[in-house]
Each structure stands twice: as C-alpha cells, then as structure tokens.
N, C-alpha and C positions, 0 to 999 in steps of 0.2 A: 275929349283929349285928356281931361283930368282923370276920367275913369280908366283910360288905358294906362296912364302912369301908375295908378294905384294897383293895377293887376300885375305889373311887371315884377315887383318884389314878391308877391304871392306865388307867381309861377316859378320864380327862382327857388323859393323855399320848398315847393313841392318837388322840384327837380332834384334838390339836394337830398330830400328824404328818400326818393326813389333810388337814388344812386347808392344810398347806404344799404338798401335791402336787395337790390338786383345786381348780380355780378355783371361786369362789363364783358362784352363779347371779346374773346381773345385775352382777357385779363387773367390774373392768377386767382384760382378758386381757393376758398378756405379749406384746409385739410384737417380732418378730425383724426387725432392720434389713434392708432389701432390699439385695442385692448389685448394685452398678451395674457393668455391663460397661465395660471400658476401650475407648474408641472407637479404631478402626483407621483408618489413612490410606487414603484412596480410591485404588485402583490407577490408574496412568496409563492412560487409555483412548484415547490418540491413535493415529495410524497407525504402522505399523512403521518401523524405521530406513530411511534411504536411503543408497546408496553408489554412487560412480562410480570408475572407474579413469582417472586423469589421465595417467599415463605408465607404460610406453610405449604408443603408440597402436596401433590395429589394423594388422595386416600388418607389424609391426616384427620385428626379428631379435634373436637372442641366440646365444651361443656354447656349444656342448656342454661340460658339466662346469665351466663358469665361472659363479660366482654373479653375479646382477644384482638390481637392486631395482625394485619396482613401487610407484608412488605412488598411494595411494587417498585419497578424501575422503568421509567419512561424516557424516551429520547425523541428529539425533533430538530430539524435543521434551523428553524426559526425560533423555537422555544416553546416549552410546555407552559400553559397558563393554568390548567386545572386537571385534577384527576378525580374520577367518580368511581364508586363501587356500588354494584347493584346485586340484588337477590330477588329472584322471581320478577324481573323487569321493574323493580322498585329501587330508587336510590336510597342506600342505607348509610353511606358515608361519602364525604367530599373533602378535598383538600386543594386549596388554591395556592399558587406560587406567588411570593411577594413581587417577583418580576419574572418575565418569561425566561425559562431556563432550558437550555438545549439538552441537559442531562439532569433528571430529577428523580431522586429516591424518596419515597414517602411511606409512612406507616398509617394505615387506615384502620380505625377501630370498628368492630362489629359485635353485636350481642345477639346470638341466636335465640329465637323464641319458640322453635319447634324442634323436637327430636327427630332423628333420621338424617337422610342425605340432603345436603344443601349445596347448590352450585353458586359460587360467587363470580361475578364478572368485574374486571377492572378496565376502565376506558380513560385514555388520555386525550386532552383537548389542546389544540392550538387555536385560540379564539373559538370559532364555531366548528372548526374542522376536527372531527373525531377519529381516533384510531380504531382499528378492529379490536374487539374485546379480547382480553386474556381471561381464561376461566380456570377455576380450580374447584373440585368437588370434595367436600368434607363430610364426615359423619359426626352428627351431633349426639353425644351421649348424655344421659340424665345426671350422672354423678362423676366426680373426679376419680373415684375408684375404678371407673371403667376405662380410663385412659391407658392406652398401651405404652405411649411415650409422652409423658407430661411435658418434657423439655421442648418438644417440637412446637408447642404453642407460643414460644418466645422467639419472634423473628429477629430479635437483636442479639441473640445468644452467639457469642464469639464473632459478632459482626459490628463494625463501626466504620468510620470514614477512613478508608484505606486500611493498612495493616493495624494501625493503632491511632486512637485519638483520645488523648487524656488532658485533663485540666487539674489544677490544684486550687484549693480554697484559699482565698486571701484575707477573709474576714472571719474571725472566730464567732461561732454562734450562727452561722449561715443556715437559713431554713431550707430543709429539703421538703418539697411540697408535692401534693398529689397532682396538681395541674400547673400550667405555665402562667399563673397570675399571682399577684401579691395576696389576693384574698383566698387562694386555694388552701385547703386543709394542710396543716403542717404534719409531716410524718415524724421528723426529728430535727435536731440541729447538728451541724457539722463543725469540727474543730479546724482551725487554721492549719494549712499545710496538707490536709488530706488529699490524696490523689483519687480522681474519679474518672471512670471510663465513659465517654460521651457516646450515647447510642441514638440520639435524636436531637432535633432542635426545632424551634419555631421558624417560620419563613423569614423573619427579620433577624434571626440569630440572637435575639435578646434573652432567650431562655434555652437552657440545655436539659435534655432528658439524660440522666446519668445513672450509672450503676456503681455501687460501693463494692469494696472487696468482699463483704459478707453477702453480696447478692441483692441487697435492698436497692430498689430503684425509686427515682423521684426526679422532680424538676428543681433546678437552681437558676437564680438570676445570673446572667453572663457578666453582670457588673462586678460581681464579687468572686469571680474565679479567673484564673489566668492559664492560657494554653501552655502546656509543657514545651520544652525546646523541640522543635521539629514537628510538632503536632499541627495538623490542618483539619479543622472540623467543618470547613465550608461545604463539604459534600455529605455530611451526616444526613440521615433521612429527615425530611420535614414532616412534622406531626404536631398535633395538639391533643393527642390522646392522654387520658388520665393514666397515671402510673398505677400499677397493681399494688394494692395495699398489702403490707406484710402480714 
C-alpha cells in the first residue's frame, strides 16, 4: 500500500512532462512564423552600353613615343562604370567613373610605341556588361614634322562642357600643374581673376584640366577657382591624363 502511494506522485510528474512535449489531440499546435525572403532589386535588363570615339577621327596621325588623348562618349540606361581602351587586344588605358553615369565623356591617354597603322578600340562597361567596341585607325609617324594637321591631336580643342565652361582663379599664385595631384610638377602660377576654359575634370570634380588664353594647359584644384556665371562643368570629360608640357 505504501509503495502504491509513493508511485502516484511519480506517475503524475511523468504525465505532466509528457503533456509538455506531446500536443493534445484536437488541441492547438505551435505555429512557427514563416520566414519572409527579402525582395531583391530587379536587374537592369536594358540594352548594353553604347560608345563612340569623338576624337581623333579616322585616318588621323600621332607621333611615336609621344602621349596623346582620345575623347570617347559613352551612354547607358543604368550608368557607365568604366571605360577601357585597347590596342592589339591589350588594355592600354582605363577610366573609372566616380559613380555610375548614364552619359559619360572621358579622355583616355595613349602613347604609341610603334610606327605605322594602329587600331584603337574603346569599350564601355556597366558592371560586367560590355558595349560593342568603337574603333579608330591612326597612322603613327616618327616625328612631329610629319604631322599633316598637328591640331587634330588635341581632342579638347574648341570642345568643353556645352558651348562654354569657364572658371576664374580666386587665389593669387594658384599652381597650374601637370597632373591632378598636389605633388604633380608645377607648370606655372596663375594670378587671381584669370579666366580659364575647363576641358576636363577628375571623376570627383576636385581637379579641373584647364586651358589658358595663351593655349597653355594644366590642372588646377577646384578649391581655388569659381565657376563663371551660367557655367556648368559637370559634364566636362573625365580624365586623369597628364597635361602636355609647353
């Protein structure tokens, strides 16, 4: 009798434990919340980027071992992220955009290493999506004296962002430099108030490639110049090419 009384609490405890783990027939089952997948953005499904070479034109010339610039214009519905230039299937220049741009103009620098005909190809990218290449064939001569039209080598001649894009110097003694960095070689210094024609810029627009009235070109820090009234330099060609030394 005593053993039976001792078994009753033990059986009651076992029953309670089983009740916690086994759902009752007809009772409410525990519902696990459904995991909702985070929606992903629909990939851009438009056509691939488009690109053209604006300068130099076909049958143009360049000088052996002397750098020159190629002006390209690329467009894309979602935005251009990079432009490459190739010669003989080898990448010879590349320019990335600071942010994806649906309309991008860039200046790519190339130094020919062999005389004769050379075909350059420009390719625009939207991420890993590439455009069809745009091509131009140039003749590389050995000396500047052989150039039929020397001015054709400057793709920024009479070209800027829109009809005109000018700035003026706000700090006397502003350095005009060969490249878009504070450590680049100084070409000369500029007086306050001088007007400059902007022909290029870095991707972040912190440096401008400019041309003086006397034709000298170089880079200036955007911190020390101010856009003239009505000027818009936001579409100036993106480049990091060195300025031609006078």
